[in-house]
N, C-alpha and C positions, 0 to 999 in steps of 0.2 A: 538426471540421475539423482539418487538418494544420497543424504549425508553421509551414512554409513559405508555404501561403495566408494563414495568419493575419497574417503579416508582409506580405504582399504587400497585402491587404486594408486593414491598418493605414496602409499608405503612401498609400491613396487619398485620405485626408483626410477632414474633416468633411462631412457633407451639406449642399448648398447648394439649396434647393428653388427657388428664381428666380434667374434670371439676373441681373436687376438691376430696380430699382423705378423709376417716374416717369420712363421714358425715353419720349420723343416718337417717333413714326413716322419722323420725319426722322434723329434720333440713332441709330436701329438699324442701319441700312446702314453708317453711318460706324463704329459700335462693332466691327461685323463686319469690317470692312475694316482696322481697327486690329488686331484679335485674329488675323485672317488672317496680316497681316505679321509678328506677334510670333512666331505658330506657326513661319513659315518661318524664322525668326532661330534658333528652337530646334532645328528638324531639321537647319539648316546646321550647328549647333556641334556636334551629336551626330555628325553624318556626318564631320566632319573629325577627332573623337574615334575614330571607327572605322576611318577610313583610316589611322590611325595603328598599326593592328594590335589585334588581340583582346586582352583583357586574359588573364591565366593563368586557364586553364580546368581545371576538375576532369574530367578525362577519365573518370575510373571514375564519377562522379557521372552523367555523359552516357551512359555504358554502360548505366546502370539504365533508361533511357528515359524517357517523359512521366511526370509525377507530378501531373497534372491531378486535382483533386478536384471540380471544378464539376458533372462528369457524375455524381456520386454524389448530389447534391441535388436534391431534388423542386423544381417551380416555386416553392412557396411557400417552401422553404429558400432558394433562389437569390435570390428577391425581398428576403428578410430580410437575407441576408449581403451583397448588393449594392444597399444602399438608394440610392446616387447615380445608379444607372441606372434608376430610377423603372419598374421592371417591374411590370406589372398581373397579378398570378398568377390573376385569374380571367376575363381577356381579354387574353392577351399581345399581342395585335395593337395595344392601345390604350397599349400602353408607350411613354413619351416620351423616353428615353434621358438622357444625360449633359447637365449645364449647361454652358456654356461655360467658366465660371470652373474649373469642377471638371476639365473635360478640359485646360485649359492647364496647371493645375498638375501633372497626371498626367504630361503630355508632358514638363514640365519635369524631373520627378524620374526617370521610366523612359526616356525618349527615344522616338524615332519607331520605327515598324514598318518597321525595314531590317534585312538580314542584314549582318552584319561580313563584309567580303570575305574570301574565303579567301585564306590566305597563298600567295604565288606566288612562284618563285624569279626574281630580276631576270636579264635578258637577258646582263648583263655576267658574271654567276656562271654562268650555263648556259654562256657562252662560255669562260672560263677555267678551268672545271673539266675541260675536255676534254685541257688541257695540265697538269693537275696529278694526274693519274692515277699509280699506281706506277710504271707502264712509260715513262709520259711523263718522269716526273721522272728515271728511271734513264738514258733517254737524254739528257736535259738535263744531268745532272751528267757524264756522258761527253762532250758536245760541250764544256761548260766546261773539263772537264780538257785537252781538245785544244787549245783556244784558250789555256789557262793555259801549257802546254808549248810552245807555238809564241812566245807573247810573251815568256816568260822567255829563250829562246834570242836573240829579235829584241832584247831589251833589253840581253842581254849581249854583243852582236855575237860570239855564240859559233858557232863553226865545228865541226860535230859531227866529232870525230876520236877513237878510230877508230870511225867508224859509217856506215853507207850514204848516199851523198850524196841530196840531196833531202829530207832529214830534216823540215827545218824547213816546208817548204811541205805535205809529207804531212800533218802536224798540222793546218794551216790549212784544208786541203781537207777533210780528215775532220771538223773541227768543222763547217764549213759543212753539209756533208753530213747530218750527224746533226741539226742543227737544222732543216734542210730537212724531214728525214723526220717530225720532230714537227709542226712549223707546218701541213706541207701535210695530215696525218693527223687532226690536232686541227681544223682547217678544215672537212675532208671529213666528219667525225663530226658537227661542229656543224650544218653546213647541211643534213645529211640528216636529223637528229632533229628540227631546226627546221621542216622542211617539215610535220611532223605534230603540231607541239606547239601546244597550246592553252590556255588558263586556264579554270580551272574558275569557271563563272558561275551561280549558282543563282538569280541575278535572272530569267533567261529563264523560270523555272518559274511565276513570281509574277504576280498579278493587276496591273493597270495602272489601274483605276478601281474605285470603289465606291461603294454608295448607304449612308450612314449617317443615324441617326435621333437629333436631338440637340434641346435647348431646347425642351422642351414638344412633342416630337413633330415639329418641322420635319424633311424630308428633304433632305438635301444631297448632291452628287455630289462626292467628294473623292479624292485621290490617297490609296492605301493606306497610305502612310508615316504618314500624319497620324493613324491608328488608335491608341487607348491601350486597354488592359484595362478592360472595363466599357461600351464603346462598344457600341451596337445596330447592327447591320449587315443590310440586308435582301440576300437573294441569289435568284437565277433560273437558269433553264435557260440554258446558253451561258456564263456566267460563271465566272472562277476564284474560288475562295474567296480573300478577301484577307488573314486570320490565321487562327488556332485559335479555332473557335466553337463555343458550347453553343446547341444549338437550343432556341427557346422556343415557337415557331408554326410550323405548316408546311403545306404542300398538297402532296401526291405528290412528296414532294422525295426525288430520287436523285442520288447522286453517283459519280463515278468515282475510285476509291481506287486504281486499278493500280499508279500510280507508288508508293505507299507501302507497300502491302500484297500486291500481285501479283495480286488478284482481278479476273477477267476482267469478269464482269457488274456493272453500276452497282449500288451498294449503296443500299438504303432508308434512310432518316433518319426519327426521329421524335422526341418529346420524352422518351421514357422511357428510363431505364437498363437497357440489356440485357445488360452485362458490365462486371465491375470495371476490365478493362483499358481503358485511353483508346483503343487501336487497335480495339478489338471492339466497344466500345459503340455504340449507333445515334445517340446524341443529341448527338455530337461531329461536327464536319466539321473539314477540315485545311487550312492553308495551301498554297496552289499546286494543291490539286486542283481538279477540274471539276465544275459542277453540269450534270447531263445531262437532267433532267426536274424541273419541280414549282417552288416558291418556297418559302422560309423566312426568318423573322426570327430572329437569334441574336445572342446577346452575346458580345463578344469575351473570351476567357480567357487568351490568350497571342499575344504579339506578337514579331517580331524573332527574335532568337537564341533565344527560349525556346519558340518553336513545334516542332512536330515535324519540319519542314524545315530549320529552323534549328540543331536539335541534330544533324542528319545533317550540316549544312554544318559545324559545329563539330568532329564526329569526324573528317570527311576533312582538315580543315585541320590536325589536330593528331595524323593517323595519319602516322608516319615510313615512308618508303618504304624497303623492305627491299632490301638489297644483293643483287643477282642472283648465282647461283651461277657464273656464266661470270665475274664480276667478282672474285669471290672466287678462282678458279682462276688466273685472270691475275695477281692481286695474290700469291697463293702461288708461281707460276713466277719472277716478278720478286724476290720476296724470297730465292729459293733461289739464282738466278742472281746476285743481287747479293752474297750471301754468298760465293760460290764465286768471284766475281770480285775481291771484296775480299782474301779471303784469298790467293787467287793473286797478286795485286798486291802484297800486304805481303811475301809470300815471295818474288816476284822482287826486289823492293826491297833486302831484306835480303842476298840472294845477290849483289846486283850491288855492294852497298857492300864486301860482304866480298871480293869477287874483284877490282873496281876501284874501290878509295875515292875516287879522285881525280876519276873521272868521275861525279860527281853528279848533273848534269844529265841525261847519257846514262841513267843508272839510273832517274831518275824518269820519263824518256819512255818507255822500255821496260816500266815498271811500268803506266803508264797504256795502253801497247798491249796489254798483257796483259788488263786489266781489259776493254777495249774489245771484245777479241777474243771475250771470254765472252759478250759481250751480243747476243742474237738482233735486231738492228736491223730485220729484214724482218718480225719477228712483229707489231707495232703496226699497220701498214698493212696486213698479211695479214688480222688480225682485223677491222679495220675494213671493208676492201672485201669481204672474205668474207661479212660479216653483210649489207652493204648489198645484194649480188648476191643472196643467200639472201631478203631482204625484198622485192625486186623480183620473184623468183619467186614467192614467197608470194602477192603481189598478183594475179598470174594465177590463183591457186587461192582467192580471194575473201577473203584475209587481208590487213589492212593493219596494218605493224608501227608502230607510234610511237616506241618503245626498242627500238634495235638489239639491245642484250645479252638483251633478253625472248625472243628468238628461241628460243635454247638452254634458256632457263628451261623452256618449256613442254615440252621434250623430256626436261626431267628430272622434271618433276611427278609425284608420287606418287599425288596425290589432286586431282581436281576437283569443286570446289563449285558446282553448277550450279542457278540459277534455274529454276523450271519455266515460268512465264507468259511466252511470246514467246522462249523459248530452246529448251526442250525440246519446248514446244507451240506451236502455230500463232498463239495470241492472238486466235482467232474461235471462237464456240460453232459446233458442228457436229452434225446429228442422226449419232448414234452407232448406236442400237438402235431397233427399234418392235416393238410387241406387237400381234399381232392373231390372230383364229382359235385363241387359246389356244397361240399359239407366239411365240417371240422370234426375231429377225432381225437380222443385223448390216448395217450400211450403209456404204457407201465415205466415208471421211474425207479423203481426198486424191484427187487426178485420176488418180493411178496405183494406188489401192487398188482390189482386185478381190473383197474380201470379202463384198459385197453378195450376200445369197443369198435375197431374197424375190422373190416372182413379180409382176410388176408388172401382169399381166392378171388376178390374183385379183379377183374382186368386191369382197372386202372391203377389199382394199388401195386398190382404186379409190375406195370411200367414204372411207377413212381419207386419201388423197391429197387428195380434192375439199374436205373438211373443213378440212384443214391449209392448202391453198392459198387457198381462198375466205374461210376463217376467221380470216385474218391481214391486218394492214393495212401491214406493210412492203413496200416497193418499191424495185427497183432505181434508181440514179442514172441517166437516162435521156440520157446521152450518147455520141455514137459510140465515143469511147475507152474509155468503161467497158463499153459492151455488146459490145467485141470481146476483152475480158479473159477467160480462163477464168471458169467460174461461181463457182467458190471463192474466187476473188480479186476479184470484183467489189464494187464500194462498194454499199451499200445504205442506205437511211434507216429507222430504226426502232430497237427495241431489240436486244440480241445474239441472245435467242432467236428473235425473230421473223425475224430476219435469217437465221439456222440454217434456219429451216423454208422459206422462199422459196428458198434456194439448194439444198434438197433436192426441192422440188416442179420447179423450172426446168427440169431436164433431162426431166422427163417430160410436163409441160405447160407452155408459156410464160406465166408469172404474169400478165403484162399483160395478154395476149389472152385467156386465161382468165377472168380477172375481167370483162373487157370483155363477154364473150359471157354472163357470169352476171352481171347487173347487182346492185349493193347497194341494197336497200330501206330498211335500218334497221341500225344498231347501237348498243350500249352498249359505250364504251371500257373497257378493263382498269384498275382500281385496286387498290390495295393492299389494300382492306378485301374486295373482292369475290374476287379473285385469280381473274378468269376474263374473257373477252371474249365477247360475243355479237354474232351479225350475222344477218340476216335476207336472203337473196338469191333471185331468181328464177332458177331453173335449168332452162331449156326452157321447157315449159309449168308447170311445178311451183314452188312456194315452200318452200324449206327455212330452218329454224333451224339455225345452226352454233354450239356452244360449243366454247371451247378455254381451259385453264387448268389449276390444280392439280389433281391426279386426284381427290382427296378432295371437292373442291367439285362437280367435273362429275358424279361418280357419284351424288350426293346428288339431282341433276335427273334420272338415270335410271331407268327402271323393265325394262328391257328392254338386251340384248346380242345382237350377231350373233354366233354360235357359230362357224359354220364358212363356207366358200365356197358361194354360192347358197343358203344355209339361211334359212329364215325366222326373224326377231329370237325371242329367248326369254327368258324372264323372269329378271331380274337377282337371282337366288337368293344366299343367303350364300355358298353353294359358289362362285358365280362372283366374288362380292366377295373371297373369300379368294385366288382363283387372280389377280386383278387385284392385289391387295396383295402376294401373292407376287411378281411379276412387277416391281412398283415397288420392293420391297425389294431385288431381284437388281439391277435397275437402279441403284438408289442406292448398292449395294455397290461398283459400278465406279466410284464418284465422279461420276456422272451427275445432270443435273436433268431430272426426269420430268414429262411434261405430257400431261393426259388429252383426249380427243377424242370430242365426241358430235354427233349430228344428229336433227332432228326433221322429217318431211316434213308439211308443213301441207295440210290439206283446202281444198278451194274454199269461199270465203266463210268463211273461220274467222275468230273473233272477234279473233284477234290482227292481221289486216290490217287491221281498222278501228280498232284501238287505235293501232297505229303512225301510221295516216295523220292521227290527231288529236294526236299528242305536240307539245308545244311545248317542252318542257325535257328534254332526254335525261338529263339529269345526276339527274333525280330517279325515272327509270324502274328497274324492277328484274323479273327474271323473275315475280315474284309480281304485279307490275301488269300485266305482260304475260300473267298467266294460264296461265305455263307449266308451273309445279309438277304442277297436275293434268293434264299431258299425259305422254304415255309417250315421252320422249327416249330414242334407242337409243345405247348406248356403243358406240363403233367402234373405238377401240385407244389405245394409248401411243405416246409418243415420249420417247426419252431425248437430252439434249444433252450435250456436253461439249466442252472447248477440247482437241483432239487433238493427238498428237504429230506431230510435223513428219515429213515423208518422210526417210528415211535415219537418223532419230534411234536406232531400236532398234540397228540395225545397227552405227551408231558407236558406241553405249554398249558393245556386245559387242566391238568391236575393242579399246577401251580396257582393257577386263577383260583380254582377251587379252594385251595388251602391258603388265599389270600395274599398270594405273592404276585405281583406286578412283574411282568416279562417285557423288557423294553429293547428294541434293536438298536443296537449302535454300530453302523457299518460304515465303510469307505466306499461302498458301491454306489450305485446312481440311485436316485431316489425311486424312479419307476419300478425298478429292479426289487429294491428293498421292500417296497410297498407290496408289490406281488407276493413275493415270499412273506412276508408278514400276514398277508391275508390266507395263505396257504396252510401257515403253522400255528393260527388262531391268535396271535399277537394283535392283530386288527379285525375286529368282528363288526364293527359300525363305520360310519362315514366319515371322511375327512372334509374340510370346507371345499376341496376341490371336487369331490364325489358330487355334493349337494349342489354346487355351481352347474357343474355338466349335466344332473338330473333336472334341474330347474331352467338350464338354458341362460342362466344370468352371468356376470362377471364375478370372479372370486372376491373380490372387494367388497360385493354388495353381501356376502354371506357372514353373518355374526360368527365368530369361533366359538360361541357358547352353544350352538346349535350342533357342533360336531362332537362326536364320541372319540374319535382318533386324531391324531395330529402326525404328519410327517413333516420333519424339520432339516432343511438342507444345512450342510455345515458351513456354506459361504453367509448363512445369515447369523450365525452363532455370534461372532463378534459384535453384531449391534444390537443383541437382545438386553433389554433393561431387567433390573429385578422383577418388575411386575411382570415383563415377559416370560421370564423364566417361570414364575408362580403360576401362570396361567397355562403354560406348557406342561409341566410335570403334574399339575392337577388331574390331567388327563388320565385315564386308566389305559389307553392305548397309544403308545408312543413309538414312532421310528425315528432316529437320527441317522441321515444318509450323508455320504460324501463328507464324513467327519475325519480330520487329521487325529493323529496320535494325541496332540496337545489338546485338541477339543474333546477327546474321548475322557483326558483326566479333568478336565472342566466340568463335564457332563457329571462325573462321580462326585466331585466335590458339591456341586449343588444340590444333587439328591441328599448327600449326607448332611449338609447344612439345613435341610427340613427334618431332620432327626431320624432319616430312614437308616435302617441297616441294608447296605449295598452288596451284592454279590457281583462280580463280573466274571464273563468267560470269554477266552479268547485263545487264538492260536499264534498269531504273527507277531513279529518284532513290535508293530506299532499299537499292540494292545498292552505291552509290558508296563508302560507308565500307570495306566488304569487298572491293571492287575495289582500292582504293588499298593495303589491308594485306596484301594476298596477294601472294605472291611474283611472279605475274603475273595481271594483271587482263583480261579479255576482254569486251569490248562488243559489243552488237547494233548494227550500223549503221541499219537501216531502221526497227527499231521501238524502239530504244534512244532514251533521253533525252540531250540533250546534256551534261549533268553526268555521265551514266554513262560515256560516251564519251571525256569530258575525263579522267576519272580512271582509266582504264583504259590499259594499256600496248599493246593489241592490240584489234584491230576486225575482226569478220567481219562483211563486206560483203554477204554474202546471207542473215545472221541464220540460219545454217544450222550447227546443232551439229556435224553430219558434218563440216563444213570445218575441225573442230578435229583432227580425225585427220590430216588432211593437214598442220596446221600441227605436230601432234606428231612426225609423221615428219621434217619439216623440221628441227625442233628436235633431234632425236637425230642426225639427219645432220649439221647443224652441228657438234655436239659431237664426232661420228666424224672428220668432216673436219678439223676444227682441231686434232684430236689427231694427225691424219696430217700434217698440216702443221707441227705442233710436232716432232713425231719426225724429220722431213725437216730442220728447220731447226736442230735441235739437234745432229743428224749433223756438221754442219759446224764445231762449236765446236772439236772435238780436231784436225782439220785445220789450223784457225787458230792454234791454241795451238802445235802442234807445232813450228813454225819457231822459236818463241822458247824453248822447252825446248832445241831443238837448238843454239841460238846460246848460251845460258847456261850448259848443262850439258856441252857437246860442244865447243863453240867453232867451230861451222861457220859459213861465211858466211849470213847470214840467208837461208833458203831462200824467204821471199816477203816482198813489201814491204807496207807498213802500208796504203797504199791497195788493192791486190789483195786483201789481207785483207779488207778492208771490202767491196769489190765483189763478193766472193763472197756475201755476204749480200745486199747491195742491187741488184747487177748479175745474178748467175747465178741466185740461189735465190728471188727475191722474186716472180716471176711465175709460176714452178711451185708457190710455196706458195700464192699466191691461186687458181690454177687447180685446187687440191684442192676448193674450193668448188663445181665442178662435178661433182664425182665422184657418180655413182648410188648408192643406198643398198646395203647388202649384204642379202642375202636374210634374215636373221634381225633385222633391225633392228626390228620390230614384234612380235616373238616373245619378246625378252628383256625382263625388267623395268626399270623405271626405274633409273637408277644412283643409287648411294646417295651420301649427302653426303662419305661418307668414301672414295669412289673419286674420285680426283683425275685430272685431265687429264693431268697429270706425274707419273707414279708412278715408285716405284724402278725398276721393270722397264723403263719407257720410257728412263729415264737410263741403264740399263745398256746397252740395246739401242742408243741413239742415240752415245752415247759410247765405250763399250767393245766393242761388236760392229761396227756399221757405221763408226763415226767412227774407230775404230783401223785397219780396213781401208782406208778412204780415205786416211787419214795415211800409210799404207805405200805407197799408189800414188802420192800426192804425192811422198815421198822417192824414190821409184823415178825417177820422171821428173825429179826435180831431179839426182840421182846419174847418170842418164843423160847428161844435158847436161854436166855436169862432166867426165864419162868421156870424151865425145867431144872433149874438148879436153885430155886428158891429165893430168887431176886424179883420183886415186883416193879413195875414201871415207877412208881411213887418211891421205893428205896432206891431207885438209882439216880435220882435227881440230885444233882451236886455232888456226886460219888466220883465222878470223873476226874476231880482234880486231886482225889486222895488216893484213891483205891484203883484197882485193875491197870497199876503202872508199875514199872521196874521198883524193886524194893518197896513194894507196898505193905503196910500194917495188914495183920489179919483182918477178915471181915466175916461177920456172922449173918447168914441168911434169915429168911422168915420161920424156918424150921428148927433154928438153933446150931446149924452145922456152920463149922468154922473152916474157913479156905484161906491159905497162906498165898504168898506173893506168886509162886509159880503156879498153883492150881487157879488163881485169879485171872494169870495170864493164859492159861490153857481156856478156861471157860470165855475170855473175851474173844480168843481166837475163834471159838466155835461160833460165839456170836457174829463175828466178821462173815464166816462161812454162810451162816442162815441169811445174815442181808445179801450177800454176793448171790447166792442161788436165788432167792427171791427176784432180784432184779435181772436175773438170766430169763427166769420164766416171763416176767414183765416184758422183756424185749422180744422173748419169741413171739408173744401177741401183738407186739408193735411191729416186726417185721410183716406178720400175716396182713395187718390194716393198712401198711403203709405200701403194699405190691400195687394196690388199684386205690385210686382215689375216689372212684365212683360206684364200679360195681362191687357186689358182694365178693367177698374171699371164695366163696364156693362157686359164684359164676364165673370169676375169673380163673380158677383151676389152679392147678399146682404142677405146670409143666417145667417151671425152672428148677432143673436138677441141680445148679449150682448152688442154689437158695436151701433147697433141703439137705445138701451136704454141709453147707455152712452151719446150720441150726444144728447139725449132728456134731459138728466141730466144737459149738459153743458147750455142749454136754460133756465132750471128751476133754475140754480145757478146763471146765468147771471141776471135774472129777480129779485131774491132776493138780491142780493147785490146792485142792482141799484134802486128798488123800496121799500124796506121794510125800514120804518122810522126806524132811530137808527142803524140799520145793515148797510145802506148805507152811513150814516155819518162816522162810524167806518172803513169803506173801503175806504173812501174818494170819494164817488160818489154821485148822487143825480139822483133823477127821471126825465125821459124824457116822458114830457105830451104835447098835443097839436102838435104844429109844430115840437117840438122838437122829437116827437116820430118818425118822418121820418128819424132821425139818423140812425134807426136800419138796414135802406136800405144801408147805405153807404159801409159796407163790402160785398156787394153781387157782385159788378164789380170784386173784388179781388177773392172771391170765384170762380166765373165763369174763370177768367183768369189763376188760378194756376191750375184748372181742365183741360181747354183746353189746357195749356203748357203741362203739364204732359202726356197727352193723345197723343199729337204730339210726345213727347219724346220717348214713348214706342212704337208708331207706327213705328218710324224711327229704334228702336232698333230690333223690329221683323222683319223688312225687311233688316236688315244689315247684312253684315257676322260676325263672330266671332271676339273679338278683335277690332271692328270698331271703329272708332273716338268717335262715340255717346257712346259705351258702356265704353269707357276709360274715358271720360270727364263728362259724363252726367248722368252714371248710378250709383248707390251706392250699 
């Protein structure tokens, strides 16, 4: 006995053989009422403790999985080690259970059978964290600085001189605009994600009532939360199991463990230990799983957080969500921009004090202005709106996004760890192969599958179909809605194997009508001891015995076999048995379950017919009592069943591999089944060491692991793996992990992440939830997925189709590409926004651009085009290139060089050209403007004379400067037009890529409309520091066109050189972003 179990048993207290003595019959109900009230008080107290949060859990201990030892004990040992349960080891059905006094003590010590609620993030925290991202904080600080500058001036009644008029209100307006950007974007992101947000609730997986045996064998229906370790519980078909239980008595007991292990078929339970691993042995059943057949009497061995599902809940609760790659990229950009802005602000502040030490407030304000000019204010709403638009587009492709930033994560993923059952496969058994006439044939496993190569008119196949259809008991749910569905999608009653058989027969002969025309006379149901089903039917004027079941059991009743079509049965010799066994072995190697079929035509007045007419108790009948063994049953053939791959999955896996993404299967199913499915879906194409050993006829130990391209790792070997073993396994491109527990799935994900991989995990069961949460992005199934898995995931496949992941990967990569284009576009205006302040500080020019026009480039001109990049179609190589590496950043050094010192520099020249053209039209040459900005073109400035002797007063100077602002602004607009066109496609010519993005064309039209509004609308233009360009001034609109053309031609030449050059050429290294 383990130390842990000994401690638990010692806590159970001394044995009490009787509940009480000398109690009258009237006192007993009162006693139970009082005890029930006390129990409820205890449960309430423990619930309040649980609601305050989990105690600090040993996560590493939970990762080791269940440490149950009760399954290792025989019934006699169980009865000895659990004396208070009063287990009758000779006749378990007569066990009497815990006494009430012992139960109450255990409930007081160990608490009720409830799961501690999974930690959730309060809604206020979810709300405010949208305003506490790095980018949001940067904009908030910028806004506060603007408000600070405004209130300093206001408080000192300071009139800016010499400085452009309207500065005080410019800062106020700018502060309000920046604050509005943060608030609107934060609210937008919050409500978008909150629509898809839900809290993890493992309670929906659990039982709501159970039948317990206590106090001398009394059966009580109670709430499962009242269970304690040592309780006796009765379970039956259709009920959920209320705790982790050890089986001590059973009758044809089967449970559905798919939510924990991924096994499709119901698993038989018994009292015998069949494996040391608690999840593998047949004498344990687990909390939250479903009894599909039979009955059982069990003893509770774990409750609440100590159950299998409780440990899964604990792992989910204590697993930290990984920061998305996109968030890391945005934070890196913000940090870079912040450093640049801060450094430039300090430099301008120092230079200002050196140049004009008395104008300290002006210097502070200009330093703030340069900091704000560095901030791409439009990027935050661009990212949020762009992700939301992509999420809406993905919804139409059957993918629902819960966390917007996770869209890009999937595009960055280098490894997809996929569950098998319900994700890669259909989660329903289907006939995959049949064998008759000494030949094996494939069967269609989906509606579009055309691989069926058997002849339906073959007489032997007709016999096989007859035995399969008439020798089965499953039937379709007879509702109009169900019968209108495609056959493979119809609901049916019966076990998974029977359902697969009738779905195979239905297209050939309608099962209901087929059976009705061949009435059932007698049958012996399938049971786990016999492992066969026998039926006798009237077929026309003849009577047939049909048998179906385990092949080795069926062949034991056969003396003949049908060798080929239209041939008479021949003796079932050893040679024929070897052929049958060879077919069984081959089918089993595909990971398929094999069934054998046989029939016997009865003669008129056969004694069997008299025997079945007098049967009173079918359960006592056997083939021997029916005298079948002395008959010559004819072996007809074999059928093999498998949970087949979903349509499109093999192609989707191949596309993932083409895109450089490794697909790894991580399943709780058997290694042989997992390997077979992995080969069918293209996860495994090469040989494993086992394949090499079998081919060469040598022991597996003699095959070097380096020779194998693929590896299948069983879950029971994972605890013993060293770091060297992990590196060897994970270096393979073709990997399958089988028989894995939920804890091991989490460990697998962590090892991939420790290697620097971005990991996506797909799954549909409760057992997948810890890995789904730990992954860089978790992807759950909508139809077959449990609520817990869907709540733990960041993305949900609405059609349960793995193939939908390909569309999501492409969208993820497209998001990154388009965001990178948006960033390249947005950063390009930073240089033109800073240039006016450089010119003012270092040259003394009248400020070429007002503060509000500077910000309006970000939030007015460029925001809609930046968002419109989200509508760009993918470039042709998007799914041919490998996933981006974590070191490949959205904003690289080359992108900075492109945006700032190539395109940004050219646009700045265009803006200055427009500015000087306006000034020249009023007689001010560039040379005459040097150092004039500190005295002229400001509020209350003295008169100034131009080169032609014309004199302009303060108001006229302000109007000329506003026109110059407009000239700079319009030239920047044309430069950004060209920038849009060249950023849309990185490699192809803009004319090759086309102009399909209607949203982008409309946004370019918006830029013109916005420019007209801020330049020409009275009142609005004054607020922005611009003035209308009429008459000859209207020609200023043309100043930006040469620079528009230059940018376009320049980038077309660069792209042409890139297309013509070799990979990693000088052009690619230095000119391409």
